[in-house]
PAVEX-390244 format. One record per atom (N, C-alpha, C): residue in three letters; x, y, z. Coordinates in nm, 3 decimals. Example, Ala and Ser with C-alpha at 12.3 -4.5 7.8 and 13.67 -1.06 7.14 Angstrom:
+-----+---------+---------+---------+
! res !      xx !      yy !      zz !
+-----+---------+---------+---------+
! ALA !   1.319 !  -0.569 !   0.780 !
! ALA !   1.230 !  -0.450 !   0.780 !
! ALA !   1.320 !  -0.330 !   0.780 !
! SER !   1.285 !  -0.225 !   0.708 !
! SER !   1.367 !  -0.106 !   0.714 !
! SER !   1.290 !   0.003 !   0.787 !
+-----+---------+---------+---------+
! end
This chain:
+-----+---------+---------+---------+
! res !      xx !      yy !      zz !
+-----+---------+---------+---------+
! MET ! -13.881 !   1.742 !   4.404 !
! MET ! -13.863 !   1.595 !   4.384 !
! MET ! -13.796 !   1.574 !   4.227 !
! LEU ! -13.786 !   1.738 !   4.146 !
! LEU ! -13.679 !   1.680 !   4.075 !
! LEU ! -13.480 !   1.731 !   4.099 !
! VAL ! -13.483 !   1.774 !   4.205 !
! VAL ! -13.412 !   1.815 !   4.261 !
! VAL ! -13.367 !   1.672 !   4.320 !
! ASP ! -13.386 !   1.588 !   4.403 !
! ASP ! -13.397 !   1.442 !   4.454 !
! ASP ! -13.320 !   1.376 !   4.345 !
! THR ! -13.400 !   1.359 !   4.202 !
! THR ! -13.385 !   1.285 !   4.126 !
! THR ! -13.241 !   1.329 !   4.044 !
! ARG ! -13.230 !   1.457 !   4.009 !
! ARG ! -13.086 !   1.494 !   3.929 !
! ARG ! -12.978 !   1.463 !   4.057 !
! ARG ! -13.001 !   1.513 !   4.179 !
! ARG ! -12.923 !   1.467 !   4.261 !
! ARG ! -12.844 !   1.267 !   4.317 !
! ARG ! -12.973 !   1.208 !   4.285 !
! ARG ! -12.967 !   1.073 !   4.292 !
! ARG ! -12.868 !   1.029 !   4.146 !
! GLY ! -12.901 !   1.127 !   4.017 !
! GLY ! -12.830 !   1.054 !   3.913 !
! GLY ! -12.696 !   1.111 !   3.907 !
! ILE ! -12.631 !   1.254 !   3.977 !
! ILE ! -12.530 !   1.250 !   4.007 !
! ILE ! -12.423 !   1.177 !   4.060 !
! ILE ! -12.487 !   1.143 !   4.199 !
! ILE ! -12.411 !   1.011 !   4.267 !
! ILE ! -12.438 !   0.909 !   4.222 !
! ARG ! -12.495 !   0.857 !   4.109 !
! ARG ! -12.494 !   0.726 !   4.087 !
! ARG ! -12.345 !   0.750 !   3.950 !
! LEU ! -12.388 !   0.843 !   3.933 !
! LEU ! -12.278 !   0.876 !   3.813 !
! LEU ! -12.149 !   0.874 !   3.818 !
! ILE ! -12.113 !   0.908 !   3.970 !
! ILE ! -12.025 !   0.898 !   4.045 !
! ILE ! -11.911 !   0.808 !   4.071 !
! TRP ! -12.029 !   0.745 !   4.146 !
! TRP ! -12.014 !   0.604 !   4.169 !
! TRP ! -11.967 !   0.501 !   4.061 !
! THR ! -12.004 !   0.501 !   3.944 !
! THR ! -12.004 !   0.479 !   3.848 !
! THR ! -11.841 !   0.446 !   3.762 !
! LEU ! -11.830 !   0.591 !   3.805 !
! LEU ! -11.685 !   0.639 !   3.765 !
! LEU ! -11.634 !   0.565 !   3.860 !
! VAL ! -11.622 !   0.609 !   3.967 !
! VAL ! -11.502 !   0.553 !   4.060 !
! VAL ! -11.519 !   0.429 !   4.041 !
! LEU ! -11.628 !   0.278 !   4.035 !
! LEU ! -11.610 !   0.166 !   4.029 !
! LEU ! -11.549 !   0.128 !   3.909 !
! GLY ! -11.596 !   0.184 !   3.798 !
! GLY ! -11.529 !   0.141 !   3.632 !
! GLY ! -11.408 !   0.180 !   3.657 !
! LEU ! -11.347 !   0.231 !   3.705 !
! LEU ! -11.262 !   0.296 !   3.721 !
! LEU ! -11.080 !   0.198 !   3.740 !
! PHE ! -11.206 !   0.148 !   3.927 !
! PHE ! -11.118 !   0.049 !   3.987 !
! PHE ! -11.116 !  -0.093 !   3.926 !
! LEU ! -11.223 !  -0.088 !   3.846 !
! LEU ! -11.242 !  -0.242 !   3.804 !
! LEU ! -11.125 !  -0.246 !   3.641 !
! GLY ! -11.133 !  -0.107 !   3.585 !
! GLY ! -11.004 !  -0.103 !   3.470 !
! GLY ! -10.891 !  -0.118 !   3.567 !
! GLY ! -10.862 !  -0.063 !   3.678 !
! GLY ! -10.728 !  -0.075 !   3.706 !
! GLY ! -10.710 !  -0.211 !   3.713 !
! LEU ! -10.796 !  -0.303 !   3.795 !
! LEU ! -10.755 !  -0.424 !   3.832 !
! LEU ! -10.800 !  -0.535 !   3.645 !
! LEU ! -10.841 !  -0.518 !   3.602 !
! LEU ! -10.784 !  -0.549 !   3.418 !
! LEU ! -10.615 !  -0.508 !   3.353 !
! THR ! -10.616 !  -0.424 !   3.371 !
! THR ! -10.467 !  -0.338 !   3.310 !
! THR ! -10.395 !  -0.453 !   3.420 !
! LYS ! -10.382 !  -0.423 !   3.498 !
! LYS ! -10.250 !  -0.493 !   3.548 !
! LYS ! -10.319 !  -0.671 !   3.616 !
! LEU ! -10.390 !  -0.700 !   3.547 !
! LEU ! -10.376 !  -0.840 !   3.497 !
! LEU ! -10.387 !  -0.882 !   3.385 !
! SER ! -10.345 !  -0.793 !   3.319 !
! SER ! -10.357 !  -0.794 !   3.133 !
! SER ! -10.168 !  -0.804 !   3.154 !
! GLU ! -10.148 !  -0.683 !   3.239 !
! GLU !  -9.965 !  -0.688 !   3.226 !
! GLU !  -9.916 !  -0.800 !   3.278 !
! MET ! -10.018 !  -0.920 !   3.389 !
! MET !  -9.916 !  -1.022 !   3.449 !
! MET !  -9.926 !  -1.125 !   3.316 !
! PHE ! -10.078 !  -1.125 !   3.276 !
! PHE ! -10.041 !  -1.279 !   3.238 !
! PHE ! -10.074 !  -1.255 !   3.065 !
! LEU ! -10.061 !  -1.123 !   2.994 !
! LEU ! -10.104 !  -1.122 !   2.834 !
! LEU !  -9.951 !  -1.187 !   2.817 !
! PRO !  -9.915 !  -1.224 !   2.744 !
! PRO !  -9.775 !  -1.252 !   2.696 !
! PRO !  -9.703 !  -1.094 !   2.624 !
! ASP !  -9.614 !  -1.050 !   2.560 !
! ASP !  -9.525 !  -0.954 !   2.469 !
! ASP !  -9.614 !  -0.950 !   2.381 !
! SER !  -9.705 !  -0.860 !   2.317 !
! SER !  -9.768 !  -0.896 !   2.252 !
! SER !  -9.817 !  -0.684 !   2.175 !
! ALA !  -9.803 !  -0.707 !   2.072 !
! ALA !  -9.920 !  -0.522 !   2.007 !
! ALA ! -10.074 !  -0.544 !   2.054 !
! ALA ! -10.127 !  -0.645 !   2.081 !
! ALA ! -10.234 !  -0.634 !   2.191 !
! ALA ! -10.253 !  -0.583 !   2.345 !
! ARG ! -10.155 !  -0.634 !   2.417 !
! ARG ! -10.069 !  -0.617 !   2.541 !
! ARG ! -10.047 !  -0.452 !   2.561 !
! GLU !  -9.967 !  -0.436 !   2.419 !
! GLU !  -9.902 !  -0.286 !   2.426 !
! GLU ! -10.023 !  -0.216 !   2.446 !
! PHE ! -10.158 !  -0.230 !   2.355 !
! PHE ! -10.239 !  -0.110 !   2.325 !
! PHE ! -10.370 !  -0.167 !   2.450 !
! LEU ! -10.392 !  -0.224 !   2.521 !
! LEU ! -10.496 !  -0.239 !   2.654 !
! LEU ! -10.432 !  -0.182 !   2.698 !
! THR ! -10.287 !  -0.183 !   2.780 !
! THR ! -10.185 !  -0.146 !   2.835 !
! THR ! -10.132 !   0.085 !   2.825 !
! THR ! -10.107 !   0.105 !   2.767 !
! THR ! -10.056 !   0.214 !   2.680 !
! THR ! -10.154 !   0.318 !   2.772 !
! SER ! -10.148 !   0.378 !   2.850 !
! SER ! -10.249 !   0.490 !   2.903 !
! SER ! -10.208 !   0.602 !   2.868 !
! VAL ! -10.250 !   0.658 !   2.987 !
! VAL ! -10.287 !   0.923 !   2.905 !
! VAL ! -10.274 !   0.886 !   3.087 !
! ALA ! -10.216 !   0.997 !   3.123 !
! ALA ! -10.184 !   1.033 !   3.254 !
! ALA ! -10.247 !   1.206 !   3.256 !
! ALA ! -10.296 !   1.240 !   3.367 !
! ALA ! -10.327 !   1.386 !   3.453 !
! ALA ! -10.355 !   1.407 !   3.539 !
! ASP ! -10.323 !   1.519 !   3.593 !
! ASP ! -10.285 !   1.506 !   3.732 !
! ASP ! -10.299 !   1.675 !   3.718 !
! ILE ! -10.425 !   1.691 !   3.863 !
! ILE ! -10.408 !   1.845 !   3.920 !
! ILE ! -10.341 !   1.840 !   4.058 !
! GLY ! -10.297 !   1.974 !   4.061 !
! GLY ! -10.209 !   1.978 !   4.269 !
! GLY ! -10.086 !   2.004 !   4.249 !
! PRO ! -10.085 !   1.991 !   4.341 !
! PRO ! -10.144 !   1.970 !   4.466 !
! PRO ! -10.166 !   2.148 !   4.530 !
! PHE ! -10.306 !   2.162 !   4.582 !
! PHE ! -10.352 !   2.321 !   4.626 !
! PHE ! -10.316 !   2.318 !   4.778 !
! TYR ! -10.320 !   2.393 !   4.809 !
! TYR ! -10.229 !   2.471 !   4.933 !
! TYR ! -10.302 !   2.597 !   5.006 !
! ILE ! -10.385 !   2.587 !   5.107 !
! ILE ! -10.465 !   2.608 !   5.173 !
! ILE ! -10.421 !   2.721 !   5.280 !
! ASP ! -10.370 !   2.780 !   5.302 !
! ASP ! -10.311 !   2.879 !   5.435 !
! ASP ! -10.393 !   2.964 !   5.501 !
! LEU ! -10.480 !   2.920 !   5.593 !
! LEU ! -10.540 !   3.010 !   5.668 !
! LEU ! -10.523 !   3.078 !   5.794 !
! VAL ! -10.407 !   3.111 !   5.794 !
! VAL ! -10.320 !   3.130 !   5.934 !
! VAL ! -10.339 !   3.029 !   6.071 !
! ALA ! -10.433 !   3.019 !   6.159 !
! ALA ! -10.468 !   2.890 !   6.226 !
! ALA ! -10.451 !   2.767 !   6.156 !
! VAL ! -10.519 !   2.736 !   6.062 !
! VAL ! -10.559 !   2.610 !   5.953 !
! VAL ! -10.437 !   2.614 !   5.840 !
! ALA ! -10.369 !   2.518 !   5.782 !
! ALA ! -10.270 !   2.500 !   5.674 !
! ALA ! -10.340 !   2.355 !   5.632 !
! LEU ! -10.377 !   2.340 !   5.485 !
! LEU ! -10.427 !   2.200 !   5.438 !
! LEU ! -10.380 !   2.235 !   5.307 !
! THR ! -10.335 !   2.088 !   5.259 !
! THR ! -10.247 !   2.068 !   5.122 !
! THR ! -10.313 !   1.943 !   5.078 !
! ILE ! -10.395 !   1.951 !   4.950 !
! ILE ! -10.492 !   1.854 !   4.880 !
! ILE ! -10.383 !   1.867 !   4.777 !
! GLY ! -10.376 !   1.733 !   4.722 !
! GLY ! -10.315 !   1.652 !   4.594 !
! GLY ! -10.223 !   1.605 !   4.572 !
! PRO ! -10.118 !   1.584 !   4.536 !
! PRO ! -10.196 !   1.597 !   4.355 !
! PRO ! -10.298 !   1.462 !   4.307 !
! LEU ! -10.333 !   1.524 !   4.245 !
! LEU ! -10.461 !   1.415 !   4.216 !
! LEU ! -10.446 !   1.400 !   4.081 !
! THR ! -10.433 !   1.228 !   4.026 !
! THR ! -10.398 !   1.192 !   3.914 !
! THR ! -10.498 !   1.132 !   3.851 !
! VAL ! -10.554 !   1.085 !   3.760 !
! VAL ! -10.603 !   1.009 !   3.693 !
! VAL ! -10.549 !   0.961 !   3.548 !
! THR ! -10.545 !   0.842 !   3.570 !
! THR ! -10.489 !   0.723 !   3.415 !
! THR ! -10.574 !   0.700 !   3.386 !
! LEU ! -10.587 !   0.630 !   3.234 !
! LEU ! -10.675 !   0.645 !   3.138 !
! LEU ! -10.619 !   0.514 !   3.031 !
! ASN ! -10.646 !   0.411 !   3.004 !
! ASN ! -10.665 !   0.343 !   2.901 !
! ASN ! -10.765 !   0.251 !   2.911 !
! VAL ! -10.762 !   0.186 !   2.786 !
! VAL ! -10.832 !   0.119 !   2.746 !
! VAL ! -10.941 !   0.000 !   2.772 !
! LEU ! -10.891 !  -0.036 !   2.873 !
! LEU ! -10.885 !  -0.117 !   3.017 !
! LEU ! -10.995 !  -0.081 !   3.074 !
! SER ! -10.959 !   0.053 !   3.111 !
! SER ! -11.033 !   0.185 !   3.247 !
! SER ! -11.200 !   0.225 !   3.120 !
! LEU ! -11.189 !   0.239 !   3.033 !
! LEU ! -11.316 !   0.314 !   2.964 !
! LEU ! -11.360 !   0.125 !   2.977 !
! VAL ! -11.316 !  -0.008 !   2.947 !
! VAL ! -11.421 !  -0.113 !   2.931 !
! VAL ! -11.460 !  -0.138 !   3.090 !
! GLY ! -11.339 !  -0.095 !   3.180 !
! GLY ! -11.458 !  -0.142 !   3.310 !
! GLY ! -11.549 !  -0.056 !   3.389 !
! VAL ! -11.505 !   0.118 !   3.328 !
! VAL ! -11.659 !   0.176 !   3.319 !
! VAL ! -11.791 !   0.165 !   3.232 !
! GLY ! -11.767 !   0.109 !   3.133 !
! GLY ! -11.890 !   0.061 !   3.020 !
! GLY ! -11.920 !  -0.074 !   3.112 !
! ILE ! -11.862 !  -0.210 !   3.174 !
! ILE ! -11.931 !  -0.287 !   3.239 !
! ILE ! -11.995 !  -0.233 !   3.385 !
! VAL ! -11.903 !  -0.152 !   3.474 !
! VAL ! -12.017 !  -0.135 !   3.561 !
! VAL ! -12.146 !  -0.041 !   3.525 !
! ALA ! -12.098 !   0.041 !   3.438 !
! ALA ! -12.222 !   0.112 !   3.372 !
! ALA ! -12.359 !   0.011 !   3.299 !
! LEU ! -12.354 !  -0.103 !   3.248 !
! LEU ! -12.408 !  -0.159 !   3.181 !
! LEU ! -12.445 !  -0.255 !   3.310 !
! ILE ! -12.379 !  -0.291 !   3.387 !
! ILE ! -12.444 !  -0.373 !   3.537 !
! ILE ! -12.517 !  -0.252 !   3.634 !
! ALA ! -12.504 !  -0.128 !   3.657 !
! ALA ! -12.585 !  -0.022 !   3.751 !
! ALA ! -12.711 !  -0.025 !   3.663 !
! ARG ! -12.724 !   0.013 !   3.542 !
! ARG ! -12.840 !  -0.010 !   3.464 !
! ARG ! -12.939 !  -0.096 !   3.482 !
! SER ! -12.877 !  -0.218 !   3.447 !
! SER ! -12.978 !  -0.311 !   3.489 !
! SER ! -13.053 !  -0.346 !   3.595 !
! TRP ! -12.940 !  -0.277 !   3.723 !
! TRP ! -12.983 !  -0.306 !   3.850 !
! TRP ! -13.086 !  -0.276 !   3.878 !
! ILE ! -13.073 !  -0.128 !   3.864 !
! ILE ! -13.129 !   0.036 !   3.875 !
! ILE ! -13.240 !   0.033 !   3.769 !
+-----+---------+---------+---------+
! end
């Protein structure tokens, strides 16, 4: 029973992060399109990127390449994760 609860919590956390990052990306694109050039727009849309990869796996018969994986974060991405977390918390 404890393992099932922990597993559901991890799945819920992953979905919250994924949906929140998508919402944050949408908010970023909308603010780039509609906000005038200002310090606020610069603050909201300046991002930091981290990337991993690519990873190569060669097993003689099968070769697989995974990556690169890039995560870009800014203030609106964190706002998106916060909004999705609040919605998920109120529904569940």
